[in-house]
N, C-alpha and C positions, 0 to 999 in steps of 0.2 A: 840831560834828558834826551841825548842822541838816540838811545835805545828805543824810546817811545816812538820816535819817528820811524825807526826800522821796523818795529812791530806792526805799525799801522800800514806802512807801505808794502810789506811783504804779504799782507792779506792772511795772516795766520789765524785771525779770529774765526774765519769761515772754515778753516781746515781743522783747527783744534777743538772747537766748541767753546761756548761761552765760559764754562766753569774752568777749563784748563787754561784758556787765554787769560782769565782774570788772575789765576794763580801764577802764571808765567809773568804777568805784569808786576805782581807784588814781589816775586822773587828777584826779578831784574832790578826793580827799584831798590830793594834792600842791598843787593850786591853792588850797585852803582854808588850808593851812599857810602858803603864800606870802602870802595876804591877811592872816593873823593877825599877821605880822611887820611889816606896813605900818600904822603907827599912824594915819596920815591916813585910810586907807580905813576902819579900824575905828571911828573917831570920827565919820566923815561919814555912813556908811550903816548901816542895821540888818542883823541877821543874815539875815533872809529875802531881802533884796535881794542880799547877797553870795552866798548859796547859789544863787539863781536865775542870777546872773552866772556862777558856777562851772559850773553845769550847762550853760549855753549855750556857754561856751568849751570845755568838755569834749566836747560833741557836735560842735562844729566841728573839734576836733582829731581825733576819731575819724573824722569824715567825710573829712578830708584823708588820714588814714592808709589808709583803705579804698580810696581812689581811686588 
């Protein structure tokens, strides 16, 4: 749940709007659950790196959905 702390601390809710922030939160949660089930990812990378990767992929997904 490291990504949840990052989302709140960065203040993205005010910048993205409630709808997009809620969608971003759901996508990040889904991606982090997927990463937790992959043992190789969890043993190779630390939580901060995985959280940053989740945020990046989530932003790219939202970008594609909006266009």
